[in-house]
C-alpha positions as CSV (number, residue, x, y, z in Angstrom):
1,M,-27.2,-11.7,4.1
2,K,-25.3,-13.3,1.2
3,I,-23.4,-10.8,-0.9
4,L,-21.1,-11.0,-3.9
5,F,-18.7,-8.3,-5.1
6,L,-17.1,-8.8,-8.5
7,G,-14.0,-6.9,-9.4
8,D,-13.3,-4.8,-12.5
9,V,-15.1,-6.2,-15.5
10,M,-12.6,-6.0,-18.4
11,G,-13.9,-5.4,-21.9
12,R,-16.1,-7.5,-24.1
13,A,-14.8,-10.8,-22.7
14,G,-15.5,-9.7,-19.1
15,R,-19.0,-8.6,-19.9
16,A,-19.8,-11.8,-21.7
17,A,-18.6,-13.9,-18.7
18,V,-20.6,-11.8,-16.3
19,M,-23.7,-12.1,-18.5
20,E,-23.3,-15.9,-18.7
21,R,-22.3,-16.8,-15.1
22,L,-23.8,-14.2,-12.8
23,P,-27.5,-15.3,-13.2
24,K,-26.4,-18.9,-12.3
25,L,-24.4,-17.8,-9.3
26,R,-27.3,-15.7,-7.9
27,E,-29.4,-18.9,-7.9
28,A,-26.7,-21.4,-6.9
29,W,-25.4,-19.3,-4.0
30,R,-28.8,-17.8,-3.1
31,L,-27.3,-14.4,-3.3
32,D,-29.2,-11.5,-1.7
33,F,-27.2,-8.6,-3.2
34,V,-24.5,-8.2,-5.9
35,V,-22.1,-5.3,-6.7
36,V,-20.0,-5.3,-9.8
37,N,-17.2,-2.8,-10.6
38,G,-17.8,-2.0,-14.3
39,E,-15.3,0.8,-14.9
40,N,-13.3,-1.1,-17.5
41,A,-16.2,-2.9,-19.1
42,S,-16.3,-0.8,-22.3
43,N,-13.2,-1.5,-24.4
44,G,-11.0,-1.6,-21.3
45,M,-11.5,2.0,-20.1
46,G,-14.8,3.4,-18.8
47,L,-18.4,2.3,-19.2
48,T,-21.1,3.2,-21.6
49,G,-24.8,3.4,-20.7
50,D,-25.6,0.4,-22.9
51,H,-23.0,-1.7,-21.2
52,A,-24.1,-0.6,-17.8
53,K,-27.6,-1.9,-18.7
54,V,-26.0,-5.2,-19.7
55,L,-24.4,-5.6,-16.3
56,L,-27.6,-4.7,-14.4
57,E,-29.7,-7.0,-16.5
58,A,-27.2,-9.8,-15.8
59,G,-27.9,-9.5,-12.1
60,A,-25.9,-6.7,-10.6
61,D,-27.9,-4.7,-8.1
62,V,-25.3,-1.9,-8.2
63,V,-22.4,-1.1,-10.6
64,T,-19.5,1.0,-9.4
65,L,-17.1,3.0,-11.6
66,G,-13.7,4.5,-10.8
67,D,-11.1,7.0,-12.2
68,H,-12.4,6.2,-15.7
69,A,-16.0,7.0,-14.7
70,F,-16.6,9.5,-17.5
71,D,-14.2,8.3,-20.2
72,H,-17.3,7.6,-22.3
73,K,-19.2,10.9,-22.5
74,D,-22.7,9.3,-22.5
75,M,-22.1,8.3,-18.9
76,L,-22.4,11.9,-17.9
77,Q,-26.1,11.8,-18.8
78,F,-26.8,8.1,-18.1
79,I,-25.6,8.3,-14.5
80,Q,-28.1,11.0,-13.7
81,T,-31.0,8.8,-14.7
82,E,-29.7,5.4,-13.3
83,P,-29.2,5.5,-9.5
84,R,-27.8,2.0,-9.5
85,V,-24.6,3.2,-11.2
86,L,-22.2,4.9,-8.7
87,R,-19.2,7.1,-9.5
88,P,-16.6,7.8,-6.7
89,L,-17.6,10.1,-3.9
90,N,-14.4,12.2,-4.2
91,F,-14.1,12.3,-8.0
92,A,-13.9,16.1,-8.3
93,H,-14.9,19.4,-6.7
94,G,-18.2,21.0,-7.4
95,D,-21.2,19.7,-9.4
96,V,-20.3,16.2,-10.6
97,P,-23.0,14.1,-12.3
98,G,-24.4,11.2,-10.4
99,R,-23.7,10.2,-6.9
100,G,-21.0,8.3,-5.0
101,A,-23.1,6.4,-2.4
102,G,-26.6,5.1,-2.1
103,V,-28.8,2.8,-0.1
104,F,-30.3,-0.1,-2.1
105,E,-32.8,-2.8,-1.4
106,A,-31.7,-6.4,-1.1
107,R,-33.8,-9.5,-1.2
108,G,-36.4,-9.4,1.6
109,G,-36.4,-5.6,1.8
110,R,-33.1,-5.3,3.7
111,K,-31.1,-2.2,3.1
112,V,-27.5,-2.1,1.8
113,L,-25.3,1.0,1.7
114,V,-22.8,1.0,-1.2
115,A,-20.2,3.7,-1.6
116,Q,-17.0,4.2,-3.6
117,V,-14.0,6.4,-3.1
118,L,-10.8,7.0,-5.1
119,G,-7.4,6.7,-3.5
120,Q,-4.7,9.4,-3.8
121,V,-1.4,7.4,-3.8
122,F,0.2,6.9,-7.3
123,M,-3.0,8.1,-9.0
124,K,-2.7,10.2,-12.1
125,R,-4.4,13.2,-10.6
126,P,-4.9,14.4,-7.0
127,F,-8.5,13.4,-6.0
128,D,-10.1,14.8,-2.8
129,D,-9.4,13.0,0.5
130,P,-11.2,9.6,0.4
131,F,-11.1,9.2,4.2
132,S,-13.1,12.3,5.1
133,A,-15.4,11.5,2.2
134,I,-16.3,8.0,3.4
135,D,-16.4,9.1,7.0
136,K,-19.4,11.4,6.4
137,V,-21.3,8.6,4.6
138,L,-20.6,5.9,7.3
139,R,-21.6,8.3,10.1
140,S,-24.9,9.0,8.5
141,H,-25.6,5.3,7.7
142,P,-24.8,3.2,10.8
143,R,-24.2,-0.4,10.2
144,G,-26.9,-2.5,11.8
145,G,-29.1,0.6,12.2
146,M,-30.2,2.5,9.1
147,V,-28.7,-0.3,6.9
148,Q,-28.3,-4.0,7.4
149,A,-25.0,-4.0,5.5
150,S,-22.5,-1.5,4.1
151,I,-20.0,-2.0,1.3
152,V,-17.1,0.3,0.5
153,D,-15.3,0.0,-2.9
154,M,-11.8,1.5,-2.5
155,H,-10.6,2.2,-6.0
156,C,-6.8,2.9,-6.0
157,E,-3.3,1.8,-6.9
158,A,-1.6,1.4,-3.5
159,T,-2.2,-1.8,-1.5
160,S,-1.2,0.2,1.7
161,E,-3.9,2.8,1.1
162,K,-6.6,0.1,0.5
163,M,-5.5,-1.7,3.7
164,G,-5.6,1.7,5.5
165,M,-9.1,2.3,4.4
166,G,-10.1,-1.1,5.7
167,H,-8.8,-0.4,9.1
168,Y,-10.2,3.2,9.0
169,C,-13.7,1.7,8.4
170,D,-13.4,-1.2,10.8
171,G,-16.4,-1.4,13.0
172,R,-18.5,0.8,10.6
173,A,-18.6,-1.0,7.3
174,S,-19.4,-4.6,6.5
175,L,-16.9,-4.9,3.7
176,V,-14.1,-2.8,2.3
177,V,-12.8,-4.1,-1.0
178,G,-10.1,-2.8,-3.3
179,T,-10.5,-2.4,-7.0
180,H,-8.4,-0.9,-9.9
181,T,-5.2,-3.0,-9.9
182,H,-6.9,-6.1,-11.4
183,V,-4.9,-8.7,-9.4
184,P,-6.6,-10.5,-6.5
185,T,-4.8,-10.3,-3.2
186,A,-4.6,-13.2,-0.8
187,D,-5.5,-11.2,2.3
188,A,-9.3,-11.8,2.7
189,Q,-10.0,-11.4,6.4
190,I,-12.4,-10.1,9.0
191,L,-10.9,-7.3,11.0
192,P,-11.4,-7.0,14.8
193,G,-14.4,-4.7,14.5
194,G,-16.3,-7.0,12.2
195,T,-15.4,-5.4,8.9
196,A,-14.3,-7.8,6.1
197,L,-11.3,-6.7,4.0
198,Q,-9.7,-7.8,0.8
199,S,-7.2,-5.4,-0.6
200,D,-8.0,-6.1,-4.2
201,A,-10.9,-8.2,-5.7
202,G,-9.1,-8.8,-8.9
203,M,-10.7,-8.5,-12.3
204,C,-13.3,-10.3,-14.4
205,G,-11.0,-10.7,-17.4
206,D,-8.4,-12.8,-19.2
207,Y,-5.3,-13.2,-17.0
208,D,-3.2,-14.3,-20.0
209,S,-2.6,-10.6,-20.4
210,V,-1.1,-7.5,-18.7
211,I,-3.8,-6.6,-16.2
212,G,-6.4,-7.4,-18.8
213,M,-4.8,-5.9,-21.8
214,E,-3.5,-7.9,-24.8
215,K,0.2,-8.4,-24.0
216,T,2.0,-7.1,-27.1
217,E,1.6,-3.3,-26.7
218,P,2.3,-3.2,-22.9
219,L,5.4,-5.3,-23.4
220,R,6.7,-3.1,-26.2
221,R,6.3,0.0,-24.0
222,F,8.1,-1.7,-21.1
223,V,11.0,-2.8,-23.2
224,T,11.4,0.2,-25.6
225,G,9.8,3.0,-23.7
226,M,7.8,3.9,-26.8
227,A,4.1,3.4,-27.8
228,K,3.2,2.0,-31.2
229,G,-0.5,1.3,-30.8
230,R,-3.4,1.4,-28.4
231,F,-4.0,-1.0,-25.5
232,T,-6.7,-3.5,-26.4
233,P,-8.5,-5.8,-23.9
234,A,-7.5,-9.5,-24.0
235,V,-10.3,-11.8,-25.2
236,G,-9.2,-15.2,-23.9
237,D,-10.8,-17.3,-21.1
238,V,-12.1,-15.1,-18.3
239,T,-11.6,-15.6,-14.6
240,L,-14.5,-14.1,-12.6
241,S,-12.7,-12.6,-9.5
242,G,-14.3,-11.1,-6.5
243,V,-15.4,-11.6,-2.9
244,Y,-18.2,-13.6,-1.3
245,L,-19.5,-12.1,2.0
246,E,-22.0,-13.1,4.6
247,T,-23.3,-10.6,7.2
248,D,-25.4,-10.5,10.3
249,D,-28.6,-8.5,9.7
250,R,-28.9,-7.3,13.3
251,T,-25.4,-5.9,13.6
252,G,-24.1,-5.6,10.0
253,I,-20.9,-7.3,10.9
254,A,-19.2,-9.7,8.5
255,T,-19.5,-13.3,9.6
256,R,-17.7,-14.8,6.6
257,I,-15.5,-13.8,3.6
258,D,-14.3,-16.0,0.8
259,M,-12.2,-15.2,-2.2
260,V,-13.9,-15.9,-5.5
261,R,-12.0,-17.1,-8.7
262,L,-14.1,-18.9,-11.2
263,G,-13.0,-20.1,-14.7
264,G,-9.9,-19.0,-16.7
265,R,-6.3,-19.5,-15.7
266,L,-6.2,-18.8,-12.0
267,P,-6.5,-21.4,-9.3
268,Q,-10.2,-21.8,-8.5
269,S,-11.8,-20.5,-5.3
270,E,-15.4,-20.3,-4.2
271,P,-17.5,-20.5,-1.0
272,A,-18.5,-24.0,0.1
273,Q,-22.3,-24.1,0.1
């Protein structure tokens, strides 16, 4: 199976780039399944129902969220009627709208598990344990058995925690990929148990910025320690950042992983076809 995971879509510019480029990539790379992290797609924080529809119509099979999952209140209702949008498994205790994992159909009727968890290190509030949360899901959806591939989106600050999740899931997931920090890491690899790992996929946004935000206000806060205005997403040339993955249908193991960086300011990277 050929799978593409795109990192955090950042604001209007990120949405526009995904809308323009993803349909062409699906065709050119003969993609079977696409996951997009959309948790910053609406004005840089959160996702509205309308913008979720835009990403799905552009070619995403699944849209994942993150710690800003419900910054836009309409998502509380939208997520209950759209199973292709996932919030983190461990977002909160009790009755949380939506779901944090699901099995979806890829091209040819093959089944793909997608799940998202939130990390705990350096996050603004203490989320439930992500390791026990993902363990239950992977145990009930064995790779190469119930599903032909499985993808875990680890949404958190600390690179160490993302790498830890990769090793924890090795042999059980096809891909563990980090989101949230918006900067692509250079550690794409296949672990000994056949799980592909990249600690952070990066963002689909303008890198002439501070993690996707227009530079002036973040720099003012760094220099003076005081806020003067709101953060606003940068709107320059966008780099689509993510991960390209190939898997074996029989076993669910990753057979190939490539970093994806298309357009914008970063050095380009894409899978050779």
